[in-house]
N, C-alpha and C positions, 0 to 999 in steps of 0.2 A: 380598225387595223393599226391606227396610230394612237398612242396614249395621250392623255390630257397634258400636253406640254407645248408651250409656244415655241415657234421657230427661233425667236430672239433668245429665250433662255436656253434653248438647246445649243445654239451657236456658242454662247458663253461657256457652257459645260464642255463642249468639244475643245475649245481653245485651251481650257484649263486641264482637260483630261489627257492631253498628249497626242492628239491627232497631228498637230503641226510637227512634233518630233518624229512621229512615225513616217510622215510624208517626207521629211528631210532625209531620214535614214533609208527608207525602203521605197519611196515614191508612191505611186498609186496602189501598189500591192500592200503597203502598210495600212492605207485607208481601207482597202478591201478587207483585210484581216479583221480590223476593228469592227467594221460593219457586219461582217459575217458572224463574229462572236456575239454581237448584240442581237441580231435577228437572223439566225442560221436558216430558218425555214423560208426566208425570202430571198435567199441567194440561189440563183439558178445553176451555177457551175463554178468549179474551182479553177478551170482553165478558161482563158478568154476565147471568144469566138474566132474561128480561123478566117483567113482571107477568103477562102472558098465560100464559107457560109455568108460572109458579108457581101461579097460580089454577087452571089446568086440571089440573095434576098433583095438587093437594091435594083437589079436590072429590070424588074417588071414595073417599076414606078415611073410615072410621067413627071419627072422632076421639074421640067420647065413650067408646068402649070400648077405647081404646089404653092400654096399660100401659108398653110399651117400643117406642121408635122408634130405629132405627139408621141413621146417615147415613155413607155411604162418600165420601171425598174432599170434605169440607166446604169446603176452601179457606179463604177469609177470612170465610165465614159468610153468604153471600148467601141461601142456602136455609135455613140454620140458624135465623136469627131468625124466619122465617115459620113454621117447624116449631114453635118454642117458643110462638108466638102461638096455635097451634091445640091444643097439647098440654094435656091435663087437669092439674090441680094435683098429682095423686098419681102422675103418670107420669114416665118418664125418657127423656132423649135421649142416646144415645151417638154421638159423632162420631169416626170412625176415619180417620186420615190417616197416610201414610208420611212426610210432610213436617213436620219438627220446627218449622219457621218458622210454619206454619199452626196446629199444635197449641198452641204457645206463645202465639200471638196470640189464639186463641179462649179459652184458659184465663185469660188476663189481661184480656179485655174482656167476657166474658159472666159476669155475677154472678147466676147463676140456679141454685138448688139442684137443679133437675131436670136440669141439663146436666153432661156430663162429656166432655172431649176426650181421646182415647186415641192415643198414638203406636204404630202397628202396621199390619198388613196386613189387608185385608178377607178374605183367605183364612183368617184365624184368627178369624173372627167368632164361631164357636161357643165357643171358649175365652174370648174377651173378654166375651161375654154372660154366661157362667157366673160369671166372676170379678166381674162387676157384680151378681151375686145373682139373676139371672133364668134361667129355663129356656128360654123362647122369646121371640122378638120378634113384635110385631104387624105392623110395617111396616119394610121396609128400603128406603131410597132412595139411589140412587147417582148422584153427579156425576162419577165416574171416567171417563176417556176409554177405554172398554172396547175400542174398535177398535184402540188402540195396544198393548194387552196381548198377550203371547204366547198362542196359542190354548189351551194347556194350563192356563196361569194363569187365564185368563178362565173356562174351563170349571170349574176347581176352585172359583173364587170363587162362581160361580152355583150350583153343586151345594151348597156349604156354606151359601149363603143359603137355598136351599130347605129344607135340614134344620133350620136355626135358626128358621124361621118357624113360628108356630102354625098349626094347621088353620084355613083361612079367611083367613090372612095374605097379604100381597102384597109383591112386589118391584117398585119403581118406578124407571124409568130415563128420562132425558132426554138424547138423543144426536143428533149430526148425521149419523151413519152408522147402518146397519141391523144391524151385527154383534150389538149387545146384544139387539135384538129376536129375531134368529135363535136365539141361545143361550137366551134366555128361553123361546121357543116349545118348544125341545127339552126343557127341564127342568121347566116348570110345566104345570099341569093345564088352565089356561085363560088367555087373554090378552085385554086390551083395548088399543086403540091409537088414537093421534090424531096429526095433523101440525099443528104450530103455525107459522103464517107470521109472526106478530108476535113475532119474535125475531131476533137478529143473531148468526149466520145462523139461518134457520128450522130447527126441530128436530123429532125424532120422539119422542113420548111413548109409553111402553109400561108396562102394568101386568100383571105375571105373578102369577096367583092360585094359591095352594095349596088343594086341595080341602078343604072343611070336613069 
């Protein structure tokens, strides 16, 4: 899903290619536009998630007992900042994205020792988690447009997510279509679901729980 390009050389290209200028003029939206132009199929939405979506998604999580949270497709960090507000002081947040523009932006704008942005694919989550010094994740939350992924890639990602979660952990998705929920139902032991109207457009929230 990511081309043969190193994160170091990508970062040099970004700095020379004008992301800093876009960030200065348009803020995160400038970075979002450049990332969307580069990888349009991996952008889940034009509008950021609403407060209603974020609040509803977060309220089922046992934050006090979280040690590792993984975020797929963080983009410019709309959800990321809210995750960090809830995260305990001794926990870590790994944000995985295939888009180097977004990874560079997050690494340069989030000065939090609990946070790490990783250039890579969500299908490699088990390796990424181990390289970060963890065995399992407590929560995985995905902003990826799963409905646009090839079926086999989406299935591999969700299967890898199930394996990397600790018993009692959960996979959280917020999507406009129901493909993510269907695949989560197939892979996980139990699901919770909610439809949020206060979002543009309205979306489907799904929590897939791994049996304790």
